[in-house]
C-alpha positions in Angstrom: -55.0 -72.0 -13.7 -55.4 -74.8 -16.2 -52.5 -77.3 -16.3 -52.0 -76.7 -20.0 -51.8 -72.9 -19.7 -49.0 -73.1 -17.1 -47.0 -75.4 -19.4 -47.7 -73.0 -22.3 -46.6 -70.1 -20.2 -43.3 -71.8 -19.2 -42.7 -72.6 -22.9 -43.3 -69.0 -23.9 -41.0 -67.8 -21.1 -38.3 -70.2 -22.2 -38.5 -69.1 -25.8 -38.4 -65.4 -24.8 -35.5 -65.9 -22.4 -33.4 -67.3 -25.2 -34.8 -64.8 -27.8 -35.9 -67.6 -30.1 -38.8 -65.6 -31.7 -36.4 -62.9 -32.7 -34.0 -65.4 -34.1 -36.7 -67.1 -36.2 -38.0 -63.7 -37.4 -34.5 -62.7 -38.4 -33.9 -66.0 -40.2 -37.2 -65.7 -42.0 -36.4 -62.1 -43.0 -33.0 -63.1 -44.4 -34.6 -65.9 -46.4 -37.1 -63.4 -47.9 -34.4 -60.8 -48.6 -31.9 -63.1 -50.4 -34.3 -65.9 -51.6 -31.5 -68.5 -51.9 -32.0 -71.5 -54.1 -31.4 -73.9 -51.2 -33.0 -72.3 -48.2 -32.2 -75.1 -45.7 -28.6 -75.1 -46.6 -28.5 -71.3 -46.4 -30.0 -71.3 -42.9 -27.5 -73.9 -41.8 -24.7 -71.7 -43.1 -26.0 -68.7 -41.2 -26.4 -70.7 -38.0 -22.9 -72.1 -38.4 -21.5 -68.6 -39.0 -23.3 -67.5 -35.8 -21.7 -70.3 -33.8 -18.2 -69.5 -35.1 -18.7 -65.8 -34.3 -19.8 -66.7 -30.8 -16.8 -69.0 -30.2 -14.2 -66.6 -31.7 -15.7 -63.5 -30.3 -15.9 -61.9 -33.7 -19.1 -59.9 -34.5 -21.6 -61.7 -36.6 -21.9 -60.0 -40.0 -25.4 -58.6 -40.5 -27.0 -59.1 -43.9 -28.2 -55.4 -44.0 -25.2 -53.2 -44.7 -25.4 -49.4 -44.6 -26.4 -49.2 -48.3 -29.3 -51.6 -47.7 -30.4 -49.6 -44.6 -30.3 -46.3 -46.6 -32.2 -47.8 -49.5 -34.9 -49.1 -47.2 -35.2 -45.7 -45.5 -35.4 -43.9 -48.8 -38.2 -46.3 -50.0 -40.2 -45.2 -46.9 -39.3 -41.5 -47.5 -40.0 -41.0 -51.2 -40.6 -37.2 -50.7 -37.1 -36.9 -49.2 -38.3 -35.2 -46.0 -35.5 -36.8 -44.1 -37.8 -38.6 -41.6 -40.2 -41.5 -41.6 -43.2 -42.0 -39.4 -43.1 -44.0 -36.2 -45.4 -46.6 -37.8 -43.1 -47.0 -40.8 -40.2 -47.4 -38.4 -41.9 -50.1 -36.3 -43.1 -51.9 -39.4 -39.5 -51.9 -40.9 -38.1 -53.3 -37.7 -40.8 -56.0 -37.7 -40.1 -56.8 -41.4 -36.4 -57.2 -40.6 -37.2 -59.5 -37.7 -35.8 -57.0 -35.2 -39.0 -56.4 -33.1 -42.2 -58.2 -32.5 -45.7 -57.0 -33.3 -46.6 -56.6 -29.6 -43.3 -54.9 -28.6 -43.9 -51.6 -26.9 -41.7 -49.0 -28.7 -41.8 -45.4 -27.5 -42.8 -42.7 -30.0 -41.3 -39.3 -29.1 -43.5 -37.7 -31.8 -40.6 -36.2 -33.8 -40.3 -38.7 -36.6 -37.4 -41.0 -37.3 -34.3 -39.8 -39.0 -32.0 -42.0 -41.1 -29.4 -41.8 -38.4 -31.9 -43.0 -35.7 -33.2 -45.7 -38.0 -29.6 -47.0 -38.8 -28.6 -46.9 -35.2 -31.7 -48.8 -34.1 -31.3 -51.5 -36.8 -27.6 -51.9 -35.9 -28.3 -51.9 -32.1 -31.1 -54.4 -32.3 -29.1 -56.7 -34.6 -26.2 -56.8 -32.2 -28.6 -57.4 -29.3 -30.1 -60.4 -31.0 -26.8 -62.0 -32.0 -25.1 -61.3 -28.7 -27.9 -63.3 -27.0 -26.8 -66.5 -28.8 
């Protein structure tokens, strides 16, 4: 093994252990969702709120409330079938910074309902923030 690749592997493991890619994906998604006038200050505010939530044990408020989740689902289901495809589901999670491109999600072949989509978004959000 080349010396550089071992160091690269250690760096990747460190980042994954501390869920840094998910955090950066989430922060990027928040920026694109809200497009604040002062993005650096906005990010600092979010990270400060995260720190306070961690110290106090209060759940970190997620920027996607139920109405946002429903609206996103409805955009992916314009024919109102009540389900979206597995690919739409995975792409939505990636867009929200809640999964990575190479993450292996299991497709049960039944489509994704609004309830399943909402539950997964909320679950993954809590997992990301609880890791910090």
